[in-house]
SERO-4910 file (N, C-alpha, C, O; in steps of 0.05 Angstrom, whole numbers):
BEGIN
 pado doro    nc1    nc2    nc3   cac1   cac2   cac3    cc1    cc2    cc3    oc1    oc2    oc3
  Met    A   -517   -175    829   -511   -165    804   -480   -167    803   -465   -159    821
  Ser    A   -471   -179    779   -445   -184    775   -431   -160    761   -442   -148    743
  Asn    A   -406   -153    771   -393   -130    759   -378   -138    733   -361   -156    732
  His    A   -386   -123    712   -374   -132    684   -357   -107    675   -367    -85    671
  Ala    A   -331   -112    673   -313    -90    663   -306    -98    636   -293   -119    632
  Glu    A   -313    -82    615   -303    -85    587   -273    -77    587   -264    -58    599
  Gln    A   -259    -93    573   -232    -85    567   -226    -82    537   -229   -102    522
  His    A   -219    -60    527   -214    -55    497   -188    -46    497   -177    -33    514
  Phe    A   -175    -56    474   -146    -49    468   -145    -18    462   -162     -9    447
  Gln    A   -127     -5    472   -127     25    469   -102     35    449   -101     57    439
  Gly    A    -85     16    445    -63     24    431    -61     21    399    -40     16    387
  Asn    A    -86     25    387    -89     17    360    -69     35    342    -56     26    323
  Asp    A    -67     61    351    -49     80    335    -19     70    335     -6     66    315
  Ile    A    -12     65    357     15     55    364     21     28    347     42     24    334
  Val    A      1     12    350      4    -16    337      7    -10    305     24    -21    291
  Lys    A    -12      8    296     -9     12    268     15     27    259     24     23    236
  Asp    A     26     43    275     52     57    266     75     33    270     95     33    255
  Ile    A     73     17    289     95     -4    292     93    -21    267    113    -26    255
  Val    A     70    -28    259     64    -47    235     74    -34    210     85    -48    193
  Ile    A     70     -7    207     78      5    182    110      8    181    123      4    160
  Gly    A    121     15    205    149     17    202    164    -12    204    185    -16    192
  Met    A    155    -30    218    167    -56    221    166    -70    195    186    -82    187
  Ser    A    144    -71    182    140    -85    158    159    -74    136    172    -90    123
  Asp    A    159    -50    131    178    -40    111    207    -42    117    223    -46     99
  Gly    A    213    -40    142    239    -43    154    250    -69    151    273    -72    144
  Leu    A    235    -88    155    244   -117    149    245   -123    121    263   -137    112
  Thr    A    227   -112    106    225   -121     76    247   -104     58    264   -116     45
  Val    A    246    -76     58    264    -62     40    291    -68     43    303    -77     24
  Pro    A    305    -64     67    332    -69     70    339    -98     63    361   -102     51
  Phe    A    322   -119     69    325   -148     64    331   -150     33    351   -160     23
  Ala    A    309   -138     20    314   -141    -10    336   -127    -21    347   -136    -41
  Leu    A    345   -105    -10    369    -91    -17    393   -105    -12    410   -103    -29
  Ala    A    397   -120     10    419   -133     19    419   -160     -3    440   -168    -15
  Ala    A    394   -172     -5    397   -196    -20    404   -189    -50    419   -204    -63
  Gly    A    394   -169    -61    400   -157    -88    431   -152    -90    444   -162   -109
  Leu    A    443   -138    -71    473   -135    -72    488   -158    -70    511   -159    -79
  Ser    A    475   -180    -56    491   -204    -52    493   -221    -80    509   -239    -84
  Gly    A    477   -213    -95    476   -225   -123    497   -215   -144    502   -225   -166
  Val    A    509   -195   -133    530   -182   -149    555   -199   -146    562   -207   -124
  His    A    570   -203   -167    595   -223   -165    619   -207   -148    625   -184   -153
  Asp    A    629   -222   -130    654   -212   -115    644   -186    -99    661   -169    -94
  Val    A    623   -183    -91    617   -161    -75    626   -163    -45    623   -185    -33
  Gln    A    634   -143    -34    642   -145     -5    622   -139     12    606   -122      6
  Thr    A    621   -152     38    600   -146     58    601   -118     66    579   -107     69
  Val    A    624   -104     69    623    -77     76    608    -58     60    599    -37     69
  Ile    A    606    -66     33    591    -52     15    562    -54     20    547    -35     17
  Ile    A    553    -80     28    526    -85     29    517    -73     58    495    -63     61
  Val    A    536    -75     76    527    -60    103    524    -30    101    506    -17    112
  Thr    A    544    -20     85    544     11     81    518     20     68    504     39     75
  Ala    A    512      3     45    489     12     28    463      8     46    444     24     46
  Gly    A    462    -15     61    440    -23     79    434     -1     99    412      6    104
  Met    A    456      8    111    454     29    133    444     56    124    429     70    137
  Ala    A    454     62     99    444     86     83    418     85     78    405    106     82
  Glu    A    406     62     70    378     56     63    361     61     89    340     74     90
  Ile    A    373     47    111    355     49    134    354     78    148    334     86    160
  Ala    A    375     92    144    375    120    153    354    134    135    336    147    146
  Ala    A    357    132    109    339    150     92    311    139     95    291    154     95
  Gly    A    308    114     97    279    103     97    266    108    121    241    111    122
  Ser    A    282    109    144    268    113    171    260    145    172    239    152    183
  Ile    A    278    163    161    269    191    161    244    194    145    225    206    154
  Ala    A    246    183    119    222    186    101    197    174    113    177    187    112
  Met    A    198    151    125    174    139    137    163    154    160    139    155    164
  Gly    A    182    165    174    176    179    200    164    205    192    144    213    203
  Leu    A    175    218    174    165    244    163    138    240    149    122    259    149
  Gly    A    133    218    138    107    211    126     85    208    146     63    217    143
  Gly    A     95    195    168     72    191    191     68    217    203     45    223    208
  Tyr    A     88    234    208     85    260    219     64    277    202     44    287    212
  Leu    A     69    278    176     52    296    161     24    285    156      5    300    151
  Ala    A     21    256    158     -5    244    157    -21    254    183    -43    263    182
  Ala    A     -7    250    207    -22    257    230    -28    287    232    -48    295    243
  Lys    A     -8    304    220    -16    331    222    -38    337    201    -54    355    207
  Gly    A    -41    325    179    -62    324    162    -89    318    177   -110    332    175
  Glu    A    -87    299    189   -113    292    206   -119    315    225   -143    323    226
  Glu    A   -101    327    241   -107    349    256   -119    372    241   -140    383    250
  Glu    A   -108    381    220   -117    404    204   -145    397    193   -162    415    193
  His    A   -151    372    182   -178    364    174   -198    365    196   -221    374    192
  Tyr    A   -190    357    219   -210    358    244   -214    386    249   -238    393    250
  Ala    A   -195    405    252   -199    430    260   -216    447    237   -233    464    243
  His    A   -211    441    211   -228    453    190   -258    443    193   -277    459    191
  Glu    A   -262    420    198   -289    408    202   -303    418    225   -328    422    225
  Leu    A   -289    423    246   -297    431    273   -308    460    272   -328    468    284
  Lys    A   -293    476    255   -299    504    254   -326    505    232   -342    523    236
  Arg    A   -329    489    213   -349    490    197   -372    482    210   -393    495    205
  Glu    A   -372    460    229   -396    452    243   -406    473    262   -430    476    264
  Tyr    A   -389    488    276   -394    511    292   -411    530    279   -432    538    289
  Lys    A   -400    537    256   -412    558    238   -440    550    230   -458    566    232
  Glu    A   -444    524    221   -471    515    212   -492    515    235   -515    521    232
  Val    A   -480    506    259   -499    505    284   -507    532    287   -531    536    291
  Glu    A   -492    551    284   -499    582    291   -517    592    267   -536    606    272
  Ile    A   -511    585    242   -524    599    220   -550    583    211   -571    594    206
  Val    A   -547    557    210   -568    539    201   -578    518    220   -581    495    213
  Pro    A   -584    526    246   -591    506    266   -613    486    258   -612    463    265
  Glu    A   -634    497    243   -655    478    236   -645    455    219   -654    432    221
  Thr    A   -626    462    200   -616    440    183   -600    421    197   -600    397    191
  Glu    A   -585    430    215   -567    413    232   -584    398    251   -575    377    260
  Ala    A   -608    406    260   -624    390    278   -637    367    262   -641    345    272
  Val    A   -642    373    236   -655    352    219   -630    330    215   -636    306    215
  Glu    A   -604    339    211   -585    323    207   -579    305    233   -572    281    229
  Val    A   -583    314    257   -583    298    280   -605    277    280   -600    254    286
  Ala    A   -630    286    273   -651    265    271   -644    244    252   -650    220    256
  Glu    A   -632    252    230   -626    231    210   -604    211    220   -606    187    213
  Val    A   -584    220    236   -568    202    247   -582    180    263   -575    157    261
  Phe    A   -603    188    280   -618    169    296   -636    152    276   -642    129    283
  Asp    A   -644    163    254   -661    145    235   -644    123    226   -655    101    221
  Ala    A   -619    126    223   -601    104    215   -601     81    233   -596     58    225
  Tyr    A   -608     88    260   -608     70    280   -638     58    286   -643     44    306
  Gly    A   -656     64    268   -683     55    272   -698     71    296   -718     61    308
  Ile    A   -689     94    301   -702    109    323   -720    131    310   -710    147    294
  Ser    A   -743    131    316   -763    148    302   -759    176    309   -745    182    328
  Arg    A   -772    194    295   -767    223    300   -779    233    328   -769    250    342
  Glu    A   -801    221    333   -811    226    359   -794    219    382   -791    233    401
  Glu    A   -783    194    379   -763    185    401   -739    200    403   -728    201    425
  Ser    A   -729    212    381   -703    227    380   -708    254    386   -689    266    396
  Met    A   -729    267    384   -734    295    386   -724    304    414   -710    324    415
  Pro    A   -730    291    436   -719    301    463   -689    304    463   -678    322    475
  Val    A   -674    284    449   -647    285    447   -637    310    430   -618    324    437
  Val    A   -650    314    407   -645    334    389   -647    362    405   -628    378    404
  Asn    A   -668    365    418   -672    391    434   -653    394    456   -644    416    462
  Ala    A   -645    372    468   -625    378    490   -598    383    477   -581    395    490
  Leu    A   -592    373    453   -565    379    441   -567    409    432   -547    422    430
  Arg    A   -590    417    425   -591    446    413   -587    467    435   -579    490    430
  Arg    A   -592    457    462   -585    473    486   -557    475    491   -548    492    506
  Asn    A   -543    456    480   -513    455    486   -497    453    461   -492    431    451
  Pro    A   -489    476    450   -477    477    422   -450    461    423   -443    449    403
  Glu    A   -436    462    446   -410    444    445   -413    415    442   -398    401    428
  Ala    A   -436    405    459   -441    378    456   -455    372    427   -452    351    415
  Trp    A   -468    392    418   -481    386    392   -461    384    372   -465    367    355
  Val    A   -441    400    371   -421    399    351   -404    372    355   -398    359    335
  Asp    A   -397    366    377   -386    342    386   -398    316    375   -386    298    365
  Phe    A   -426    318    379   -442    296    365   -439    294    336   -434    272    324
  Met    A   -441    317    323   -441    317    295   -414    307    286   -413    290    269
  Met    A   -391    317    298   -367    308    289   -363    279    289   -351    267    271
  Lys    A   -374    266    313   -369    236    315   -388    222    301   -380    201    289
  Phe    A   -415    228    299   -435    211    287   -441    216    257   -446    197    242
  Glu    A   -439    242    250   -446    251    223   -419    247    205   -419    235    183
  Leu    A   -399    258    216   -372    256    200   -354    235    207   -335    229    192
  Gly    A   -359    222    231   -342    199    241   -313    207    247   -294    192    243
  Leu    A   -310    230    257   -284    241    266   -280    243    295   -297    255    309
  Glu    A   -259    232    305   -253    235    333   -230    258    336   -214    262    318
  Lys    A   -229    271    359   -209    292    363   -183    280    364   -180    262    380
  Pro    A   -165    286    348   -136    275    351   -121    282    373   -123    304    384
  Asp    A   -106    265    379    -87    274    403    -64    293    390    -50    288    370
  Pro    A    -62    315    405    -41    335    396    -13    324    393      3    333    377
  Arg    A     -7    303    409     21    291    411     22    267    390     43    254    388
  Arg    A      3    262    376      0    242    356     24    245    335     38    226    330
  Ala    A     27    266    324     43    270    302     76    262    307     89    246    294
  Leu    A     86    277    330    112    267    337    113    238    346    132    224    339
  Arg    A     94    229    360     96    199    369     94    183    346    109    163    346
  Ser    A     79    188    326     76    170    304    101    170    289    110    149    279
  Ala    A    115    194    286    140    197    271    161    180    285    175    164    271
  Gly    A    163    182    311    182    168    328    178    138    326    198    123    324
  Thr    A    154    130    327    148    100    329    155     88    301    169     67    299
  Ile    A    144    102    280    149     90    253    180     89    247    190     69    236
  Ala    A    195    110    254    223    109    247    238     92    263    257     79    254
  Gly    A    232     90    289    245     69    305    239     42    298    258     26    299
  Ser    A    212     33    290    206      8    280    221      1    255    229    -22    252
  Tyr    A    224     22    237    239     16    213    264      9    217    274     -9    203
  Ile    A    278     23    236    306     19    243    309     -9    253    326    -24    244
  Ala    A    291    -15    273    295    -41    286    291    -65    267    306    -85    269
  Gly    A    272    -62    248    266    -81    229    289    -83    209    298   -105    202
  Gly    A    298    -62    201    323    -61    179    347    -74    191    363    -87    177
  Met    A    352    -72    217    379    -83    228    379   -112    227    401   -122    228
  Ile    A    356   -128    227    356   -154    227    369   -168    203    386   -185    206
  Pro    A    360   -159    178    373   -174    155    401   -163    147    414   -174    129
  Leu    A    410   -142    162    438   -132    159    456   -145    180    480   -149    174
  Leu    A    447   -153    201    462   -164    223    482   -186    212    506   -185    219
  Pro    A    473   -203    197    493   -227    188    516   -214    173    539   -222    177
  Tyr    A    510   -194    156    531   -183    140    552   -169    158    576   -168    152
  Met    A    542   -159    180    561   -146    197    582   -165    212    604   -157    220
  Leu    A    571   -190    215    587   -210    227    602   -230    209    614   -250    218
  Ser    A    601   -225    188    610   -244    164    628   -229    145    623   -205    140
  Asn    A    651   -242    132    662   -231    111    655   -242     83    664   -233     62
  Ser    A    637   -263     84    629   -274     58    599   -265     55    583   -270     72
  Ala    A    593   -252     32    567   -243     25    547   -266     19    524   -264     25
  Ser    A    559   -289      7    539   -311      2    530   -327     27    509   -339     29
  Gly    A    550   -326     48    548   -342     72    526   -324     87    506   -333     98
  Ala    A    535   -297     87    513   -281    103    487   -281     93    467   -280    108
  Leu    A    484   -282     68    457   -283     56    440   -305     66    417   -301     73
  Leu    A    453   -328     68    438   -350     77    428   -346    108    406   -354    115
  Tyr    A    445   -334    125    436   -329    152    416   -307    151    397   -307    166
  Ser    A    421   -285    133    400   -263    132    374   -276    124    353   -269    137
  Ile    A    373   -293    105    347   -306     96    333   -318    116    309   -313    120
  Gly    A    349   -336    133    337   -351    157    327   -331    178    303   -333    186
  Thr    A    342   -313    186    332   -295    208    311   -276    201    294   -270    218
  Thr    A    310   -265    173    292   -248    168    265   -260    161    244   -248    168
  Leu    A    264   -283    147    240   -297    143    227   -305    170    203   -304    173
  Ser    A    245   -313    191    233   -319    217    221   -294    226    198   -295    235
  Ala    A    235   -273    226    224   -248    239    199   -240    225    180   -233    239
  Leu    A    197   -242    200    175   -236    184    150   -253    192    128   -242    195
  Leu    A    155   -281    195    137   -298    204    125   -289    231    100   -285    234
  Ile    A    142   -285    251    135   -278    278    121   -253    280    100   -252    294
  Phe    A    132   -231    265    119   -207    263     90   -209    251     72   -195    261
  Gly    A     87   -225    232     61   -228    218     42   -240    239     19   -232    241
  Ile    A     51   -260    254     33   -271    273     26   -254    295      3   -256    304
  Val    A     41   -238    305     37   -219    325     16   -196    312     -4   -189    324
  Lys    A     23   -188    289      4   -169    275    -21   -181    270    -41   -167    271
  Gly    A    -23   -207    264    -50   -217    258    -68   -220    284    -92   -218    284
  Lys    A    -54   -225    307    -68   -224    334    -80   -199    341   -100   -199    355
  Phe    A    -67   -175    333    -79   -149    337    -99   -140    318   -117   -126    325
  Thr    A    -96   -149    292   -115   -141    271   -139   -158    266   -157   -150    252
  Gly    A   -139   -184    280   -161   -200    278   -158   -218    257   -176   -235    254
  Val    A   -136   -219    238   -131   -238    217   -118   -265    230   -100   -265    246
  Pro    A   -127   -284    222   -114   -312    233    -84   -311    235    -69   -307    215
  Pro    A    -75   -313    259    -43   -308    259    -25   -322    242     -6   -310    233
  Leu    A    -30   -348    238    -13   -364    223    -16   -353    190      5   -352    176
  Arg    A    -40   -347    182    -44   -339    156    -27   -310    151    -12   -305    132
  Ala    A    -33   -294    170    -17   -267    171     11   -269    170     24   -255    155
  Gly    A     22   -291    188     49   -295    189     62   -304    162     81   -292    152
  Phe    A     49   -325    150     58   -337    125     57   -316    102     76   -314     86
  Gln    A     35   -301    101     31   -278     83     52   -258     83     62   -249     62
  Thr    A     61   -250    108     82   -229    111    108   -240    103    124   -227     88
  Met    A    113   -264    112    138   -278    102    142   -280     73    163   -275     62
  Leu    A    118   -289     61    118   -294     31    123   -267     15    137   -268     -5
  Ile    A    112   -245     24    119   -221     12    149   -211     13    161   -203     -7
  Gly    A    158   -212     38    186   -205     40    204   -226     25    224   -219     14
  Gly    A    197   -250     25    214   -271     10    213   -265    -20    234   -268    -34
  Ile    A    191   -258    -31    187   -254    -59    205   -226    -65    221   -226    -84
  Ala    A    202   -206    -49    217   -182    -55    247   -186    -56    261   -174    -73
  Ala    A    258   -202    -36    285   -208    -36    295   -224    -59    317   -220    -69
  Gly    A    277   -243    -67    283   -264    -89    285   -249   -115    301   -255   -132
  Val    A    267   -231   -118    266   -216   -141    290   -199   -145    302   -198   -167
  Ala    A    298   -182   -120    321   -166   -124    346   -182   -126    365   -172   -139
  Tyr    A    350   -205   -116    373   -223   -119    373   -231   -147    394   -229   -160
  Gly    A    350   -240   -160    351   -250   -187    358   -228   -206    371   -234   -226
  Ile    A    350   -204   -203    355   -183   -221    388   -174   -220    401   -166   -240
  Ala    A    398   -176   -194    425   -172   -192    441   -192   -207    460   -185   -221
  Arg    A    435   -218   -205    447   -238   -218    445   -238   -250    462   -248   -265
  Leu    A    423   -226   -257    419   -228   -285    435   -206   -300    443   -209   -324
  Phe    A    439   -185   -286    455   -161   -298    485   -156   -290    499   -137   -298
  Thr    A    493   -176   -274    521   -174   -264    538   -200   -274    562   -202   -268
***
């Protein structure tokens, strides 16, 4: 008999947070810097200052959003858990029928599922856990998820946002820095999209070009508006 060990990726939440933070961090400051570059006689120090302010505000807002979202998941889970315990205690027959209906969806007859239903009824904690997972589709959230999510999203936003701003920090010419910013940011968006595609199951090249296209369009529109009104 051969030993078969299944390996599943366990960092879905972290990857999701990195994707959220990095994608916005690359796109929004890039669009802002490109837009300001379209203003006549603008100094790079103004672009850098505005970009850094946006990165600070954006990372805080995105991190707080991730924190509140994770906290909301915790509160929702706690509410549903309390309700399930109450229903198991007050209306056990109804809950037993709901367990059987879960097995019905898998093509398991009532006669086949009845021993499992009875076993769950003897163990209220396992019964509630079963209902949370298979009836409601809820997994117990990690209590450290909220802070970790906030930090990951904020850090990824900052890391992404510094890429389009770096050329402006190293140059005194806004137009020259814009060209380098376009090259470095579009390359970063392409690479980021490819990596994201490998984790999400989307064809990597398609994901890369889509991500690059979105960032490029956002920056192009911002630059065009600035040129139009200045």
